[in-house]
Structure formats: C-alpha cells, structure tokens
N, C-alpha and C positions, 0 to 999 in steps of 0.2 A: 314604777314604770317598767313595762316589759321591754325585752331587748330590741324589738322592732321599733317601738316608739323612741327609745334612746338613740337608735341608729339614725332616725330621721328627725332629730331635734324636737321630739314630742309630738310630731305629726303622725297621724295614721297613714298607712300606705295609700289609702284612697285620697286623702287630702294632698299628700305629696305628689301623686300622679296627676291630680287635677290642677294643682297650682304651680308646680315646679318642673315636672318631667317634660323635657324638650322645650321649656319656656324660659326659665331663668335659673341662675346659680343659687346654691344654698350652702352656707357655711355651717358646719355642725361641730360644736366643741364637745369633745369626749363622746363621740358617736359610739366608740367601743372603749369604755373605761378600763384603764389598766393595760391596754393593748401596747405591746412592746415589739411586735413583729412575730413572724413565724419561723424565721431562720436567721442565722448570723451572716455577716458579710462574707466570711470564709466559706460558709455553706452555699451562698449564692454564687460565689466565684467558682466553687466546685461544680455546680450545675452548669455554669457557662462553659466548662471544659468538656462536657459530655457531647458526643457526636451528634445526637439527634435533637439537641436543645437549641432553639433559636435565640441567639444572644448578640448584642452589639456593645462596643465601647465607643462613646462619642466624646471627642475632646474639642475644646475651644482653644485654638492656638493663635494668639493675637487677634486679628480680625477675621480669621477663617475657621472653618470647622473640618474636622477629620473623623471619618467613620471606619471602624474595623469590625468585621463580622467574625463570629465564632465558628467552630469551637476554638477555645483558647487553651494555652498552656500556662503553667505557673509563671514562667519568665515574662509573659505578656503583662502580668500585673505588677511584678517587681520593677518593670521598666517604666511604669507610669509616673508622672510628676505628683507632687503632693496635693495639688489643687486642680480645679477646672476640668474635671472629666466625670463621666457617668457610665456605669455599667447597667444595661437593661436586659432583662431575661424575660422572654415571653412564655405564656402558657405554663406558669409554675404550678397551676392546678392539675396539670397532667402528670406531675411528678411528686407532689406532696399532698398526702391526705388532708393535712391541716388546711391547706389552701382551698381544697374542694369544700371543706367544712365552712371556711370563711365565706365562700360564694353562696352557700346555702342560706346565709342570712339575708340575701337579696332575692329570695324566692317569690316575693310579691311581684317581681318582674318576670315574664315568661322566659323559660329556658331558650326558646327560639330566638330571643334577642341577645343572649349572652355570647360574648366573644371569648375573653379569657382574663386571667389575672396576670398582669405584668408587674414584676418587682424591679425596682431600680435602687442602686447604691451610688452615692456620690460623696466625695470629700467636700471641703469648703469650696464654694464657687462652682460646683458641678451643676450643669444645666444642659438642656437640649435646645435652648433658645426659645424665643417667642414664636408660637405656632398656633395652628387651628387643627382641631380634630373633627372628622365628619361623623363622629359617634358620641353617644352619651358616656360619661365616665365619672366614677367616684374615686377621688384621690385620698386615700387613707394613709395617714402618717404613722410609720413605725418608729424606729429609733431615730434620734436626732431631731433637727428642726429644718423646715423648708419654708421660704418665703414665696407665696404665690401672688402674682399680679394678674389681673384680668381686665379685658376690654371688649366692648361690643364690636369695635374695629370695622370701620367701613372700608378701609384700604387693606385689601387682602393680597397685595403683590408680595412676592418672595424675593429674597436676595438671589441674584443670578449667579450661576456657577458653583453653588454650594451643594454638597452631597445630601443635605437634609433641607427640608422646607422651613426656612426661618423667615419670619415676616420682616419686610424691609423697613416699615414704619410701625412702631408699637408704642402707644401711649396708654399707660395704666390708668384705669378709672377707679379701681379698688385694689387693696392688697392686704394680706394677712400673713402672719407667721403661724404655721401649723406645728403643734407638738404631738407627741405620741398619743394616739387615740383620736385626734382631731380628723375631720374629713370634710372635703369640699366636693360638692356635686356640680358638674358643668354640663350644660346641654350642648348639642352639636354646634360647631362654628363659633364658639365663644373663644376668642383669642386669650391665651394664657402663657405665662412665663414663670417657671418654677426654678428657684435658685437655692442650693443647699447653703445653710448657714452654720452647719456643724460638721465635724470631721467624719462622722458615721451616720449619714442621713439615708434612711431607707424609706421608700414610698411604695405603697401597694395600689396599683391602678386597676380598678374593676371596670372593664370596658364592655360596652354593649353595641353589637354590630348593627350597622344600618346600610345594607347593600345599596349601591347606586342603581338607578333604573336601567342604565345601559348594561350593567353587570347581570342583573336579573333577566333582562331580555335575552342576552346572549346565551346564558345558561339554560333558559327555558327553550330556546330554539334547538339547542343541543339535545335536550331531553325529548322534545317532540320528534327529532330525527330518529331516535331509538324506539319511540312508542307508536308512531303512526305508520299505517300502510295506505298509500294512495293507489288505487287500482286504475287500470286503463293504460293506454299508450297514445301518443300523439298520432293523429290521422288526418289526412287532407285529400280525401277522394274527390273533393270539389276544387282541386288545385287548378289555377289558371296560369297561362304562360307569363313568364316574368319579363317585364320591361327592363328592370335593373336587377340582374342576378345577385348583386351584393346586398340588396335591400331586404330587411326583415319586414314582411307585410303586416298590415293592420289585422288581417285575418289570422295570422299566426299569433300575434299578440293577444287577440281575443280568445283564441282556442286555449292557449297556455293559461291565460287568466282564469278561464272557466275550470281548467284542471286544478289549478292551485286553490281555487275556492273550496275544494274538497277538504283542505287542511282546516280543521276546526278543533276547538277544545271547550271544555266546560269547567265548572268549579271542581269537579273530582280530579280532573287532570292537573289543575293548578295546585290543589292540596297535595296530590301525590308528588308533584315536582318539588314543592316546598319541603315536604317531609324528607325526600332524598337529598335535596340541595343543602338544607340547613344542618343536616347531620353528617354530611360528607367530611371525613377526617382531612385535616391539613396534610400537605404533601410530605411533611417530615414525621408524620405519625406512623409508627410501625407496631403491630400487635404480635404477640408471641403465641403461636398456635398451641393448643393443649390437647393431649390424647386422653380419651375416656370413653366409656360406653354410656348408653342411655340409662342402664340400670345403675351404674356407678354415680351418674349425675343425680338421679332420683334419690339415691341414698344420701348424697351430700346435701341435697335440698332438705332432707328430713332432719339434718343435724346442725346445719350452719346457715348463716345469713348470706344470701346471694347479693353481690354488689356489681354495679357497672364498673368496668375498668376505668381508672382515672382519665384515660384518654377518650373514652366512649361518650357519644352524645346520642340521646334517645328522646324522641318527640312523638306526639300522637295527635290525631285529628279525627274526631267522630269515630272512635274505636278502631282506627287504623293506626298501626305502629311502625315507626321507622327507627332503625338502629345503624348508625355509621354508614349512611347512604343507601341502606337496603330496606325494602319493605318486609316487615316481619308478619307472617300470616299467623293469626291468633284465633283460636276457637272462642266463641262468645262466652262460654262458661269460665274461661280463664282471663277474660278482659279486666276484671277488677284487680287481679294480682299483677298483671303486666302493667296496668296503669300506675299502681303503687311503685313498681320498679322504675318506671319512667319519671314519676314525680319526685320520689325520694332517693333515687339512685341506689336503692337497697330494697330487699324483700326477704322477710322472715317467713319461710314456707313451712316451718315446723308444725304449725297448727293444722295444715291441710291433711286430708286423709291420703292413704297410700296411692289410690288410683289418680287423685288430683296431682300428686307429686310426680307420678309417672307421666301424666299428660303434660305437665309443665316442663319436665325434662325433655320430652319429645319436641315440644315447641321451641325450646331454647338450645337444643343440642348443637345445631350448626353454629349459632352465635357463640356458645361457650367454647366449642372446638376452635373457632377462629381467634379466640383470645379476647373477645369483646366483654366477657363477664368473668368474675372471679368470686372467691369466697373469702 
C-alpha cells in the first residue's frame, strides 16, 4: 500500500475527499507507521522561546483557564505544575524542514487551503478544553497518547469570561485513544476534546484554513481600493433650491449611486485578489534579504536546487503566479518551471540550458533578493 493510501486508511484521495472531507470524521490507525514525532519536547520549548514564533501555554486551574503568550524563557517552563497544561506552537513548518516535508504528504489538498502545522506538548491531563474549529484538521499523534472525544454538538455556547472558547456543554458521542502514528480527521465545527494520557504527549495538528465570508469581503474591498480608478466628479448643474438645507436629496443619492455603479470586477480580479490574499505572509513572518547579482543567481541555479523559503507561500491560477502576497510576472516559456517550484516548493534547474537559467534568474531575482527563495 502506498504512503497516501496508508495515510487515509486505505482510501484513495478521491474517495476521501468525496466521502469525508468537510462531511464526517475519520479515525486512521497507523496513518504514518513508526511516526514518533519531528522534534523533542525540549526542542519545541526552544522554538517557543524564539521572538518571532507564535506560542501559547494554556493551563486549567480548578474550574478556570489561564493563557500566557510567548515568547517564553526557560523559567516559564520550570515554574509549571506537573499536570494539566499545554504548550502550543504555531507554524512549525516555517522553522523545521521536516515539518514542511510532513505537510507535503497532504498535497492532494490544494496549497491554497493549507494553514499551518501546529505542534502541542502536554503532560498528563493537558488539554485546551472542549471546543470547535472553523477549519478542517488532521490530528496526528507523535509521542505519548491522547484521548479524543468528539460530538456533533448542537449547543455551541461557550463558557463566559474565559480567555479561550471552551464549550459550556459537551457530551461525547465517540472517543478513542490515539498512539504514535495514529491520526484523526475532523471536519469544520465538529466539537472535540483532547486530553493527554501520558507524561510526554505531542500532537501534530495539520490545519486547513477556511476564511469567513466577512473576512474575504473586507479583504476584497481593500484590494479593490488599491486596484480600481473611478473617473468623474460629483456634479449638480440641475440643483434646485433646498427646502431643508440639512436634507440629503433623492437626486444626490441617485447621482452617487450611478457613480458607484462604475465599481465592477470580474473573475480575473477575483483570482488576482485570491492569489495575493492567500499568499500574504502572517504578521510575525520576517524574511532575511540576500545580496547577489543576476549572474550569480544564474550560476547557483546551474549547480543547486532552488527552494521556497520555509515561510514562503506560492500559488498559481491559469499561469499567473503569486508569491508572498505579490504577483510574479513570468514569461510563458518559463511557466512549466515556475509551476514546478510552486507545486513542489523546489526546482532543480540544472538541466536547463544557460540562456534559460539566466531568464529564470531574471524572473526570480527580486524574490530571491527579498529572501523568499533559498538554495
């Protein structure tokens, strides 16, 4: 059985997407046989101490929850109790090549839907409470064991006054204990509660973003503001004397309505917006600029494999390419190579002839200089 079939409990990606994706949960025993995790608890704690890494410690203290945000220092961990807390580190794939490689096993789902890989560590009793997620998630168990309880949950009210959204009423309908290599897929809005049953429980959460309509609408209006030019100016040569000087007249409303009707968009505007929006780096992402020349870059392309930086996101639509919130202009002759870079996050350009390598270097020079690419 190939790795993807094992990952999906013997299902083909097509069957999984048709029968489970966004529809119902799926428990997969030994989705990745022999998987023991990608990093140790100490390494995860070390990541949580770094300035640009998003991390939280969540503790359950009697009947209340306490949240502390990173970056942390060593003393923060030594002060923690023996039980009932969880460390969560977001976007581990931005910092660990092995994490990016793990995500590549889910390439049957478009990159446009991928959010990140979150890794959690918890001693016995560690949990973040019963909650709902608005996105699809695969919960892959690393070291230790975790008990998962799930429910379709018609009551979605949360406990008031808590710093995290914990469901007020949660009644489990199914539950399982996951060991290393086991995985649970949950569609959006499936209530779930995970509790560590071992001293060193590490869970790898592969999340897939699902933007809310309000979020997309607001972002699209911001995009239009920068993209559209509406010509003309309000005019009222036919103005009549005002009975009520403070009144906005029907005539003014009609004139402005006509002016605003000039704001229009088509599929190309929407695809361009999505390309920029879905690849926009998160606020805590910083790239390190690199100094080089086009000739030096072409020489590197002839000798080494070009890679997207771990923090970079690249998408395409109908031979238009987007990298970290920017439209990348690509000559048609280079489209297959740039598509490979987007799909595989890597490109071996050694087989190209020298003029093609130079053309590729010219196309990617600004992105490489900005730190979006590496070798």
